[in-house]
C-alpha positions as CSV (number, residue, x, y, z in Angstrom):
1,M,-4.9,-16.9,216.4
2,T,-3.4,-20.3,215.9
3,E,-3.3,-20.7,219.7
4,V,-7.1,-20.2,219.9
5,I,-7.7,-22.6,217.0
6,D,-5.5,-25.3,218.7
7,A,-7.3,-24.7,222.0
8,L,-10.7,-25.2,220.4
9,K,-9.5,-28.4,218.7
10,S,-8.2,-29.7,222.0
11,L,-11.1,-28.5,224.3
12,G,-13.9,-28.5,221.8
13,P,-16.4,-25.7,221.8
14,A,-16.4,-23.7,225.0
15,R,-17.5,-20.5,226.7
16,A,-15.0,-17.6,226.8
17,S,-13.9,-17.9,230.4
18,R,-13.1,-21.6,230.1
19,L,-11.2,-21.0,226.9
20,A,-9.3,-18.1,228.3
21,R,-8.3,-20.1,231.4
22,Y,-6.9,-22.9,229.2
23,L,-4.9,-20.4,227.0
24,A,-3.5,-18.6,230.0
25,D,-2.4,-21.9,231.7
26,K,-1.0,-23.4,228.5
27,H,1.0,-20.4,227.2
28,N,1.8,-18.7,230.5
29,W,-0.3,-15.7,229.5
30,T,-2.0,-13.3,231.8
31,D,-5.8,-13.6,232.0
32,E,-6.1,-10.2,230.3
33,N,-3.8,-11.3,227.4
34,A,-5.8,-14.5,226.9
35,R,-9.1,-12.5,226.8
36,Q,-7.6,-10.1,224.2
37,R,-6.5,-13.0,222.0
38,L,-10.0,-14.4,222.1
39,S,-11.6,-11.0,221.2
40,R,-9.3,-10.7,218.1
41,A,-9.9,-14.3,216.9
42,R,-11.4,-14.5,213.4
43,D,-12.6,-17.2,210.9
44,P,-12.6,-20.2,211.3
45,V,-13.2,-19.3,215.0
46,K,-16.8,-18.5,215.6
47,R,-18.8,-17.1,218.5
48,Y,-22.5,-17.5,219.1
49,P,-23.8,-14.0,218.3
50,K,-26.1,-13.6,221.3
51,P,-25.4,-13.9,225.0
52,L,-26.4,-17.2,226.6
53,F,-24.4,-16.9,229.8
54,P,-24.3,-14.4,232.6
55,K,-22.4,-11.1,232.1
56,N,-22.8,-11.5,228.3
57,E,-20.2,-14.2,228.0
58,R,-19.9,-15.7,224.5
59,F,-19.6,-19.3,223.4
60,F,-16.7,-20.1,221.0
61,Y,-16.4,-22.9,218.4
62,L,-14.7,-23.7,215.1
63,K,-16.8,-23.5,211.9
64,D,-16.7,-27.3,211.3
65,Q,-17.7,-28.0,215.0
66,R,-21.1,-26.3,214.6
67,N,-24.0,-28.7,215.2
68,T,-21.7,-31.7,216.1
69,E,-22.4,-33.9,219.1
70,L,-19.4,-32.2,220.8
71,Y,-20.8,-28.8,220.2
72,W,-24.1,-29.6,221.8
73,S,-22.7,-31.5,224.8
74,N,-20.2,-28.8,225.6
75,L,-22.8,-26.0,225.2
76,H,-25.1,-27.9,227.6
77,R,-22.3,-28.4,230.0
78,D,-21.3,-24.8,230.1
79,L,-24.9,-23.6,230.4
80,R,-25.4,-25.9,233.4
81,E,-22.1,-24.8,235.1
82,T,-23.1,-21.1,234.9
83,G,-26.6,-21.7,236.2
84,S,-28.1,-20.4,233.0
85,V,-31.9,-20.3,232.7
86,Y,-31.5,-22.0,229.3
87,A,-30.0,-25.1,230.9
88,C,-32.8,-25.1,233.5
89,A,-35.3,-25.0,230.7
90,T,-33.7,-27.8,228.6
91,D,-33.1,-30.1,231.6
92,S,-36.7,-29.6,232.7
93,L,-38.0,-30.3,229.2
94,T,-35.8,-33.4,229.0
95,A,-37.4,-34.7,232.2
96,R,-40.8,-34.3,230.5
97,G,-39.9,-36.4,227.5
98,G,-38.7,-33.5,225.4
99,V,-42.2,-32.2,224.4
100,V,-44.2,-29.4,226.1
101,S,-47.2,-27.3,225.0
102,V,-46.3,-23.8,224.0
103,T,-48.7,-22.6,226.8
104,G,-47.1,-24.9,229.3
105,F,-43.5,-23.8,228.7
106,A,-43.7,-20.9,231.2
107,T,-44.3,-23.5,234.0
108,I,-41.3,-25.7,233.2
109,S,-38.8,-23.1,232.0
110,G,-37.6,-21.8,235.4
111,A,-38.1,-18.2,234.1
112,P,-40.7,-15.6,235.1
113,V,-43.5,-14.6,232.8
114,S,-42.3,-11.0,233.2
115,L,-39.9,-9.6,235.7
116,K,-37.4,-6.7,235.6
117,K,-33.8,-7.8,235.0
118,Q,-34.8,-11.4,234.3
119,I,-35.2,-13.1,230.9
120,P,-38.9,-13.9,230.5
121,S,-40.1,-17.4,229.7
122,Q,-41.1,-16.4,226.2
123,G,-37.6,-15.0,225.7
124,V,-36.0,-18.2,226.8
125,A,-38.2,-20.2,224.4
126,D,-37.4,-17.8,221.5
127,A,-33.7,-18.0,222.2
128,L,-33.7,-21.9,222.3
129,V,-35.7,-22.0,219.1
130,E,-33.1,-19.7,217.4
131,L,-30.3,-21.8,218.9
132,R,-32.1,-24.8,217.4
133,V,-32.2,-26.6,220.7
134,L,-36.0,-26.5,220.3
135,D,-38.4,-26.6,217.4
136,Q,-41.9,-25.2,217.6
137,L,-44.2,-27.8,215.9
138,D,-47.8,-28.8,215.6
139,V,-47.7,-32.2,217.2
140,P,-50.6,-34.6,216.5
141,G,-52.8,-35.0,219.5
142,L,-51.0,-32.3,221.5
143,G,-51.2,-29.2,219.4
144,D,-48.7,-26.3,219.3
145,C,-45.6,-27.6,221.2
146,Y,-41.9,-26.9,221.8
147,V,-40.0,-30.1,221.0
148,L,-36.3,-30.8,221.7
149,N,-34.1,-31.1,218.6
150,P,-33.0,-34.8,218.7
151,Y,-29.6,-33.8,217.3
152,A,-29.0,-31.3,220.1
153,I,-29.8,-32.3,223.8
154,A,-32.0,-35.4,223.7
155,S,-34.5,-37.2,221.5
156,P,-38.2,-36.5,222.4
157,I,-40.5,-39.4,223.2
158,P,-43.5,-40.2,220.9
159,P,-46.4,-37.9,221.2
160,S,-48.7,-40.7,222.3
161,E,-46.5,-41.3,225.4
162,V,-46.6,-37.5,226.2
163,R,-50.3,-37.5,226.0
164,V,-50.6,-40.5,228.3
165,R,-48.3,-38.8,230.8
166,R,-50.4,-35.7,230.7
167,Q,-53.6,-37.6,231.4
168,A,-52.0,-39.3,234.4
169,E,-50.6,-36.0,235.7
170,A,-54.1,-34.4,235.4
171,I,-55.5,-37.2,237.6
172,L,-52.6,-36.8,240.0
173,L,-53.2,-33.0,240.1
174,D,-56.9,-33.7,240.8
175,G,-55.8,-35.8,243.8
176,L,-53.3,-33.2,245.0
177,R,-55.9,-30.6,245.0
178,E,-58.3,-32.8,246.9
179,W,-55.5,-33.6,249.4
180,A,-54.8,-29.8,249.9
181,R,-58.5,-29.1,250.4
182,R,-59.1,-31.8,252.9
183,N,-56.0,-31.0,254.9
184,G,-56.4,-27.3,254.9
185,F,-53.2,-26.5,253.0
186,A,-55.0,-24.0,250.8
187,S,-58.3,-22.2,250.5
188,Y,-60.9,-24.8,249.6
189,D,-62.5,-23.2,246.5
190,K,-59.5,-21.2,245.2
191,I,-57.1,-24.0,244.3
192,T,-56.4,-24.1,240.5
193,I,-54.6,-26.8,238.6
194,R,-53.2,-27.3,235.1
195,G,-56.2,-27.5,232.7
196,D,-58.4,-25.1,234.6
197,D,-59.5,-21.9,233.0
198,A,-58.2,-19.7,235.8
199,P,-54.6,-18.5,235.4
200,L,-51.9,-20.5,237.3
201,K,-49.6,-17.7,238.3
202,V,-48.2,-16.6,241.7
203,G,-45.9,-13.6,241.6
204,Q,-44.5,-13.6,238.1
205,F,-44.2,-17.4,237.8
206,A,-46.4,-20.1,236.4
207,W,-47.1,-23.4,238.3
208,D,-49.1,-26.6,237.8
209,L,-51.1,-26.0,241.0
210,T,-51.7,-22.8,243.0
211,G,-53.8,-21.8,246.0
212,P,-53.8,-19.2,248.8
213,C,-52.4,-20.7,252.0
214,Y,-53.6,-19.5,255.4
215,L,-51.5,-21.8,257.6
216,A,-49.9,-20.0,260.6
217,P,-46.3,-20.0,259.3
218,M,-47.5,-18.4,256.0
219,T,-49.2,-15.4,257.6
220,G,-48.0,-12.4,259.5
221,R,-48.7,-8.7,260.2
222,K,-48.0,-7.6,256.7
223,M,-49.1,-10.8,254.8
224,R,-52.7,-12.1,255.1
225,H,-51.6,-15.3,253.4
226,G,-49.0,-17.1,251.5
227,F,-49.4,-19.6,248.6
228,L,-49.3,-23.3,248.1
229,V,-47.6,-24.0,244.7
230,A,-46.8,-27.3,243.1
231,D,-45.4,-28.8,239.8
232,V,-45.9,-32.5,238.8
233,C,-44.0,-34.7,236.5
234,L,-44.6,-38.5,236.2
235,S,-42.6,-41.3,234.6
236,T,-39.3,-39.9,235.6
237,T,-36.6,-39.8,238.3
238,F,-35.6,-36.2,238.9
239,D,-31.9,-35.5,239.3
240,V,-30.3,-32.3,240.5
241,A,-30.2,-30.7,237.1
242,E,-33.9,-31.5,236.5
243,I,-35.2,-29.9,239.7
244,A,-33.0,-26.8,239.1
245,Y,-35.8,-25.0,237.2
246,F,-38.1,-25.3,240.2
247,V,-35.5,-24.3,242.7
248,R,-34.8,-21.2,240.5
249,K,-38.5,-20.3,240.4
250,V,-38.8,-20.5,244.2
251,Q,-35.6,-18.6,244.9
252,I,-36.2,-15.7,242.5
253,Y,-39.8,-15.4,243.7
254,S,-38.5,-15.2,247.3
255,R,-36.1,-12.5,246.4
256,T,-38.4,-10.3,244.3
257,S,-42.0,-10.8,245.3
258,N,-44.1,-9.1,248.0
259,S,-47.0,-11.4,247.4
260,G,-46.4,-13.7,250.5
261,P,-44.3,-16.8,251.2
262,L,-44.5,-20.0,249.3
263,L,-45.1,-23.6,250.4
264,P,-43.5,-25.3,247.3
265,I,-44.1,-28.9,246.4
266,I,-42.4,-30.7,243.5
267,M,-43.8,-34.2,242.7
268,A,-42.2,-36.9,240.6
269,D,-42.0,-40.7,240.6
270,S,-38.7,-40.5,242.5
271,F,-35.6,-38.4,243.1
272,T,-31.9,-39.1,243.2
273,G,-30.2,-38.7,246.5
274,D,-28.4,-35.6,245.4
275,A,-31.7,-34.1,244.1
276,L,-33.3,-34.7,247.5
277,K,-30.4,-33.1,249.3
278,A,-30.5,-30.0,247.0
279,G,-34.2,-29.7,247.1
280,H,-34.4,-29.9,250.9
281,A,-31.6,-27.4,251.2
282,A,-33.7,-25.0,249.0
283,G,-36.7,-25.6,251.3
284,L,-38.8,-27.7,248.9
285,V,-41.3,-30.4,249.7
286,M,-40.0,-33.3,247.6
287,A,-43.1,-35.6,247.2
288,T,-43.8,-38.8,245.3
289,P,-47.2,-40.4,244.7
290,Q,-46.3,-43.1,247.2
291,S,-45.1,-40.7,249.9
292,L,-48.2,-38.6,249.7
293,F,-50.9,-41.1,248.8
294,G,-49.5,-44.5,249.6
295,R,-48.3,-47.5,247.7
296,Q,-51.7,-48.5,246.3
297,I,-52.2,-45.1,244.6
298,A,-48.6,-45.1,243.3
299,N,-49.0,-48.6,241.8
300,G,-52.4,-47.5,240.4
301,L,-50.9,-44.5,238.6
302,S,-48.2,-46.8,237.1
303,S,-50.9,-49.2,235.9
304,L,-52.9,-46.3,234.5
305,I,-50.0,-45.2,232.3
306,A,-49.5,-48.7,231.1
307,T,-53.2,-49.1,230.4
308,L,-53.6,-45.8,228.5
309,S,-50.5,-46.6,226.5
310,N,-52.4,-49.6,225.1
311,A,-55.9,-48.2,225.5
312,A,-57.7,-49.8,222.5
313,A,-56.5,-53.3,223.3
314,V,-57.4,-53.0,227.0
315,A,-60.8,-51.5,226.2
316,A,-61.5,-54.3,223.7
317,A,-60.3,-57.3,225.6
318,N,-59.7,-56.6,229.3
319,P,-62.3,-54.3,230.9
320,Q,-61.5,-55.8,234.3
321,Q,-58.2,-53.8,234.2
322,V,-60.3,-50.6,233.8
323,L,-62.5,-51.6,236.8
324,N,-59.4,-52.3,238.9
325,L,-58.0,-48.9,238.1
326,L,-61.3,-47.2,239.0
327,A,-61.2,-48.9,242.4
328,S,-57.5,-48.4,243.1
329,L,-57.5,-44.7,242.2
330,S,-60.9,-43.6,243.5
331,E,-59.3,-42.3,246.7
332,I,-57.6,-39.5,244.9
333,E,-60.4,-38.8,242.5
334,G,-61.0,-35.0,242.2
335,R,-64.1,-33.0,241.5
336,A,-62.7,-32.2,238.0
337,G,-63.4,-35.8,237.1
338,N,-60.2,-36.4,235.0
339,L,-60.0,-40.0,236.2
340,R,-63.7,-40.7,235.4
341,G,-63.3,-39.1,232.0
342,V,-60.3,-41.1,231.0
343,L,-61.7,-44.5,232.1
344,F,-65.2,-43.8,230.9
345,E,-63.8,-43.8,227.3
346,L,-62.4,-47.2,227.9
347,L,-65.7,-48.6,229.2
348,C,-67.6,-47.1,226.3
349,G,-65.1,-48.6,223.9
350,H,-65.7,-52.0,225.4
351,L,-69.5,-51.6,225.3
352,S,-69.4,-50.5,221.6
353,K,-67.3,-53.5,220.6
354,K,-69.4,-56.0,222.5
355,E,-72.6,-54.5,221.0
356,T,-71.6,-54.4,217.3
357,G,-68.4,-56.5,217.0
358,G,-65.6,-55.3,214.7
359,S,-62.6,-53.3,216.0
360,I,-62.0,-50.1,217.9
361,D,-59.5,-47.3,218.0
362,L,-59.3,-44.7,220.8
363,G,-57.9,-41.2,221.2
364,I,-57.4,-40.3,217.5
365,N,-56.4,-36.6,216.8
366,H,-57.3,-35.3,213.3
367,T,-56.8,-32.0,211.5
368,H,-59.3,-31.1,208.8
369,K,-57.5,-31.2,205.4
370,K,-59.0,-27.9,204.3
371,T,-60.0,-25.8,207.3
372,Y,-57.1,-27.0,209.5
373,E,-59.5,-27.3,212.5
374,K,-58.4,-29.9,215.0
375,A,-60.5,-32.4,217.1
376,D,-60.1,-35.6,219.0
377,L,-62.1,-38.7,218.1
378,D,-62.6,-40.5,221.4
379,I,-63.7,-43.8,219.9
380,V,-63.8,-45.1,216.3
381,C,-65.7,-48.4,216.1
382,V,-65.5,-50.2,212.7
383,Q,-68.5,-52.5,212.9
384,E,-68.8,-55.9,211.2
385,A,-72.1,-54.6,209.5
386,G,-70.2,-52.2,207.3
387,I,-70.7,-49.1,209.6
388,V,-68.2,-46.8,211.2
389,R,-69.4,-45.3,214.4
390,V,-67.5,-42.3,215.9
391,I,-68.3,-41.8,219.6
392,E,-67.8,-38.7,221.7
393,C,-67.7,-39.5,225.5
394,K,-68.9,-37.1,228.2
395,A,-68.2,-38.4,231.7
396,K,-70.2,-36.7,234.4
397,N,-70.4,-36.9,238.1
398,P,-73.5,-38.7,239.4
399,G,-76.6,-36.5,238.7
400,G,-74.7,-34.5,236.1
401,T,-76.2,-33.4,232.8
402,V,-74.9,-32.5,229.4
403,A,-76.0,-29.0,228.6
404,K,-77.0,-27.5,225.3
405,F,-73.6,-25.7,224.8
406,E,-71.8,-29.0,225.2
407,V,-73.9,-30.5,222.4
408,E,-73.2,-27.4,220.3
409,K,-69.4,-27.9,220.8
410,W,-69.8,-31.6,219.8
411,L,-71.8,-30.7,216.6
412,A,-69.1,-28.1,215.7
413,K,-66.5,-30.9,215.8
414,L,-68.4,-33.2,213.5
415,P,-66.9,-31.8,210.2
416,V,-63.5,-32.7,211.5
417,H,-64.7,-36.2,212.5
418,Q,-66.3,-36.6,209.1
419,D,-63.2,-35.4,207.3
420,Y,-61.2,-38.1,209.2
421,V,-63.5,-40.8,208.0
422,S,-63.6,-39.5,204.4
423,N,-59.8,-39.4,204.2
424,S,-59.4,-43.0,205.6
425,R,-59.2,-45.5,202.8
426,H,-60.6,-48.3,205.0
427,L,-63.5,-46.2,206.3
428,R,-64.7,-43.9,203.5
429,E,-67.0,-46.5,201.8
430,R,-68.8,-47.4,205.0
431,N,-72.0,-46.0,206.3
432,Q,-71.3,-43.4,209.0
433,Q,-72.8,-42.7,212.4
434,Y,-71.8,-40.1,215.0
435,C,-72.7,-40.6,218.6
436,L,-72.6,-38.7,221.9
437,W,-72.5,-40.9,224.9
438,T,-72.6,-39.7,228.5
439,S,-72.6,-41.2,232.0
440,G,-75.2,-38.6,233.0
441,E,-78.3,-37.2,231.4
442,F,-79.1,-34.6,228.7
443,D,-80.9,-31.5,229.9
444,A,-84.1,-30.4,228.1
445,D,-82.5,-27.8,225.8
446,A,-79.8,-30.3,224.9
447,L,-82.4,-32.9,223.9
448,V,-84.3,-30.4,221.8
449,L,-81.2,-29.5,219.9
450,L,-80.2,-33.2,219.4
451,K,-83.6,-34.1,218.0
452,E,-83.6,-31.1,215.7
453,E,-80.2,-32.1,214.3
454,H,-81.2,-35.7,214.1
455,A,-84.0,-34.8,211.8
456,K,-81.7,-32.9,209.5
457,R,-78.9,-35.4,209.3
458,T,-80.0,-38.4,207.3
459,R,-76.9,-39.3,205.3
460,K,-74.6,-39.2,208.3
461,P,-77.0,-39.6,211.2
462,I,-76.3,-38.7,214.8
463,A,-77.4,-40.6,217.9
464,W,-77.0,-40.2,221.7
465,R,-77.1,-42.3,224.8
466,S,-77.4,-41.4,228.5
467,G,-75.9,-43.2,231.4
468,K,-79.1,-45.1,231.9
469,D,-79.1,-46.2,228.3
470,L,-75.5,-47.5,228.6
471,R,-76.4,-49.3,231.8
472,K,-79.3,-51.0,230.0
473,I,-76.9,-52.1,227.2
474,A,-74.5,-53.6,229.8
475,A,-77.4,-55.5,231.3
476,E,-78.6,-56.8,227.8
477,L,-75.1,-58.0,227.0
478,K,-74.8,-59.6,230.4
479,L,-71.7,-57.5,231.3
480,K,-72.4,-57.5,235.0
481,A,-69.0,-56.1,236.0
482,I,-69.4,-53.1,233.5
483,G,-72.9,-52.5,234.8
484,D,-71.7,-52.5,238.4
485,A,-68.9,-50.1,237.6
486,L,-71.3,-47.7,235.9
487,D,-73.5,-47.9,239.0
488,Q,-70.7,-47.4,241.5
489,H,-68.6,-44.7,239.8
490,Y,-70.9,-42.9,237.4
491,L,-74.6,-43.4,238.3
492,K,-74.8,-43.9,242.1
493,H,-71.5,-42.7,243.4
494,P,-71.6,-41.8,247.1
495,L,-69.7,-38.6,246.6
496,S,-72.4,-37.2,244.3
497,D,-72.6,-33.4,244.6
498,L,-74.6,-31.5,242.0
499,S,-72.9,-28.2,242.9
500,F,-69.8,-29.4,241.2
501,Q,-71.4,-30.2,237.9
């Protein structure tokens, strides 16, 4: 057994086949003899108790090597070399900053949701949590997430950065859906993207975008149609290891599914040369925002990420930056309104600060101290007059209305908003006001409910403003650029279509 211990000291932790090869070469043993020596090895030689590699191959290490940097780096190396789904998942997660929602893990894991003879995505997650490569945590502002262990593979980026990336990716997915609709790459009204209520599954795999594709190469005698599928990841350059999860999804789907061929698109800021070569060899469309939408859109998305990373400061002092983003990204604006929603909050933050003075914070996530209910506070404006105003923003397409159920959802969140104020030392002594602002109008039932609730709530009053009200405030404050932006993008937009409200 001393030979095995010496080998592990020399090689570091390693999978069985690598260790057996080293022992056979060093001691002139047969392969079978080397494997037998490994199988008989005892303490301090350890083996990970569950199979992580194909053919149930085990990972060996010495007791004092567990959880060291060498342990993790060698484990990751061996997982990659064997094409393990666990390596695909960790590399994919690393590319996304080391944080992904529990519900989004199936998309980025490279594993099917459920498929015979394949480890399911939930099984991959469970194994990585048990291995301590991942932790399952409640991340402020993001909810229930899988997070990379910083002592294992890589350190996760701050939650605020992850949230900004997600907002930018939602806007890009909006644009990709519109592009696919306009160019006939998928059935117009059946394209779903991340964030929609409809399931994002083709075959047994989850994706960021899906839609039935009726282009001629995707149809045949037996298949009425194929599918357009896409995954999106911004703020990164994908290398070969980081696209492996997507290649794996496409290849396994092609071998096992009878649902029709795929037109697969993977989109990132950029790709290494080796990644492009590997992706093209696998039949993928390797897209970037610039290659698909042009340099202006790509630069606009980069500016958007920078702006949202410093949202409160931009909203308070530099609304022109918001207006420039609205103009530069309007070409990829989708019907889902992710762009309008994100930038409407910044415009409202600026209006609130200009109207009352004081300071503003944007995008605060809070969990109620007693009920554990969660809610986002879009804008918290601490006014000079000793008032704290919490504003909920509802961006609407031109002609859109806020319905009664949306008001009910806002009212249900108010206990969490109030708990945030009550538990903030610098806010708890101030008078409180809770507001609902929209770029559209309130329908009749919504107004009835708002007026009823306003009459009940005297200590912590509520208020509301429509798009016309906000336009009037901009005029009174002589904020011409803000008023023009509200007119162009929210009140009188040429793409107004009430059927999409």
